[in-house]
N, C-alpha and C positions, 0 to 999 in steps of 0.2 A: 486446335483452335476452335473448331465447330462445336466440339463437345463442351468446351469451357463456355462458349457463348450460350449454348442451350441451357447450361446450369445457371448462368447469370439471369437469363430470362425467367427461368423457373423459380428461382429464389425471389426475384423481384415481384413476380406474380403472387407468390405465397405471402410475402411480407406486406403486400398492400391489400390482401384479401380481407374479408370480414370474418374469417375463421377465428374462433376463440380457442382453438387447440393450442396447448402449451407445448414447448419444446420437450418437456419432460414426460409427455404423454404419448409420444409417437410409438414407443416400443414398451414391452413389459419390463425390461430390465434397465437399471440406471446406466450400466455400461453401454448398452446398445444406443441409448439416447445420447450419451457423451460421444460415442463413435460417430454418430450422425453429425453432431456439431463440428467435430474435428474434420470430418470429410468435407464439410462445407468450407471451413477455414482454409483447408489445404489447397483450394482452388484459387487462393489469393497468394501472390508472390510474397507479400509481407507476412501473411499468415503462415506460409511454409517456413519462412526464415525463423520465426519465433517458435514454432512448433519443434523444429529441428533442435533448437537450443534447449527447449523444455524436455525433449526426449533424452538428450545427453545429460542434463542435470539430474533428472530423476534416476537415470541408469547409474550415475556416479554414487547415488545414495542407496543403490540396490533396490530400486523401486521401478514400477512401470508408470506410464502416464496416467493410468487408471487408479493408481494408488494416490496420485497427486490431485486429480480433478474429481470433485464430488458434487453432488446435488445438495443444495441447501435452501434456506429461507431467504437468503440475500446473497449478493455477489461480493465476495471479499477474499483476499489472500491472507489467511490466518497463519501468522508465524509465532511459534511458541519457543521461547528461550528456556532451556533447561540448565539449571545450575546445580552442581553436585559438589559436596564436600564431606569429608570424613568427620563425624562428630568428635573423634579424638584429636583431630587437627583442623579446626574450622578455618584456619587462615589459608589453607591450601584449597583453592577453588578451581573447578573445571566447568567450561561452558559448552553447550551444544544447542543447535536450533533445528526446528522442523517446520516445514511450510506445507499447507494444504490450500488448494484453490477451490472455493465453493462458488457455484453458479446458481443464481436465483431460479428456483423451479417454477415460479409463477409467471415467467416471461414467455413471450412468443419467440419464435426462432430468430427473427431479425435482431432483437435486442440481446438475446442469449449469445449469439455469435459475436456481437460487439463486446459484451461483457467478458466473454472468455478471452478474446483478443487482448483486451485491456489487462485482465488479471494475470495473464501469462507473462506480460512484461514485468509486473511486480515479482512474479515467481522467479524469472530468469535473472533479472538484473539487480533487484533491490538489495542493498547491503543490510545485513543484520545490524540492529542497534543493541546496545547494552546499557540498560538503565542503571547498572551498578557502578559504572565508571564515573569519576568526578566531573568529567567534561560533558556529561549528558545534559545539554542545555535546552531550554525551550526554543530559543531562536534556531538552534541547529536542528532540532527535531522538526519544526515547521518547515524549514527550508529543505531538509532532506525528504520530507513527505511530498512536497510539491515539486521542487527543482532538482532533487538529487537523482543519481543514476537509478533507473527503474522506478522513479517517482510518478506522481500523477500526470505531470506534463508529458513525459515520455510515453507513458501508457496511453494517454489520450491521442497523441500523434500516431502511434501504431494502430490504435483502434480506428482512427480516421482513414488511414491508408487502406485497411481491410474493408472498411465501409465503402469507400469510393471504388475499390477494385472489384468488389463483388456485386454491389447493388446499384441500380439506376433509379434513384428516387429523388424527388424534389421535396425534401422535408427539412425541418429545422436542424436535425443532426448533420445532414450533409452540407447545408449552408454554412454552419459553423466550421465544419471540417475544411471546406474550400477556403474559408477566410484565413485559417491558421496555416494552411499549406500553400498559400498563393505564391510565396517566395520559394525559389529553388535552393536557397541557402538553408542548410539544416539548423544552423545556429539561430537564424532569424525565425525559423519555424518554431523552435523551442521557446524563444523569447515571447513570441506571439501567444503560444499556449500558456506559458507561465503567467502572463498578464491576465489571461482569462480567469485563472484560478485565484488571483489576488483582487478581483473585482468584488468589493464587499458591500456596496450599497448602504443600506441602513445599519449594517453591522460594523461599519468603519470605526466608530468611536468605541464600540464594545470590544473590538479586537485590540485596539491600543491600550485601553484600560486593563484588559485581562492579561496582556503580556507584561505590562508594567507592574501589575500586582505580584506576579511571580518573579520578575527580574527588573527591579526599579532602575537599574543602571544601564539598561540596554539602549543603544542608539537606534531607534526605530527607522529613521530615514536611511541610515547606512545599511542596516540589516535587511530591510524590506523596501527596496527602491521602487518596486512595481505595485505597491499598494494603491488602490484607487477607490473612489466613491461611485464608480460606475455600477450599473445594475448587476446583481449577482448572476453569473453565468452557470456555475456548477455548485450543486449541493452534494455533500457526502451522503451516500445512501444509508450509512450506518448511523449517522447523527442527525440527518435532515437539516444540516446547517452548512454554510460555506466551508470549504476545506480548511482555511486558516483557523476558523473558530473551532471546527471539529478537532483539529490537531492540538489545540490548547487543551481541550477537555480530555483527549486521549493521553496527552503528556502528563497531566495532573493525576489521572487514574493510574497510569503505569508507575509514576514516581511514588505515589502513596503506597502501592503494593510493594515496590522494590525497597522502599525505606523501612517498611514494617518487617520484611524478610531480613534486611541487613541488620536491623536492630536485634532481632532474635539471634542471628549468627554471632554478632559481636558480644552479646550477653553470654552465649555459650563459650566463646573464645576466652572471655574474661575469667570464667570459672575453671576452664580446663587447661589453659595455657601453662606451659612449664615456666620455670623461673629464669630461663635463658634470656640474657640481656637483649639479644638480637630479636627474639620474638616479642619481647615487651615493647621494644621500639617500634616494631611493625604494627602491633596492636594500637599503640598510642597514635601513630600516624593515621591508621584506618579510622579511629574514633574521631580524630579531628576532621578528616574528610567527610565522615558521616554527619557530623554536626553542621558543617558548612553547607552540605548539599540537602540535608533532610529537615532542617529546622522548621521550614514552612509546610512540611507534609506530615510531620509527626507531632501530635498534640499531647 
């Protein structure tokens, strides 16, 4: 207990000091700097819980945690979907995914600890999405990004627990954390966090117009009951915009790339497919799905 208390006091002192030293500059090697962040997070109950899950997941893929956590120019969990098919049989497709967690090298230790705690939730829990399936919808993508398992709301709640368990600071981050964690009910905590992410301020109309442009028939009130005109609380670091807006832009980018890839696969299939009736029917069905899904993304 005393050792933990001394560490908390030490971290608090460092986090509030005027030192400009970045977390990535404490040691010569990237791995040593990552080890330092991990050792700090391990002194938090929530941090240990998530790290244990991250160790297990990385081991299941034959990797170490240092294969998963990297130093980058921004903090993000980068998931790559790999799609493979034999050119001689383009209708037979296999999928695989890989995830890497990057932590912004330009941060001081306090914010690097919070970012790693946040991103590890994405790594451990977030379900892979597949933009090639017909039901890959904009509304579903936005909701999964914010509300889904391992999404932004859950990552933020975990980050907040680590923040409050490790640091004794009176700053905006901790004030927000105390606000969303004030209920002892986990469902209420998540709802409080979700509402924060749907605060759109001046982006409110832009969000509605952008969603309806992609999906004119969506029921916005039913799909997004937590939308509000309250001042924006969180901006996506990757897009510098509120998360719902950033999710729309990401969805469009992903869909455009997926549709271009699918167009090439179906063209290859049309040229190489055998005359078997069953294969022709499958190709016809796939082309119909493609036209329904990709008309707005392929010009």
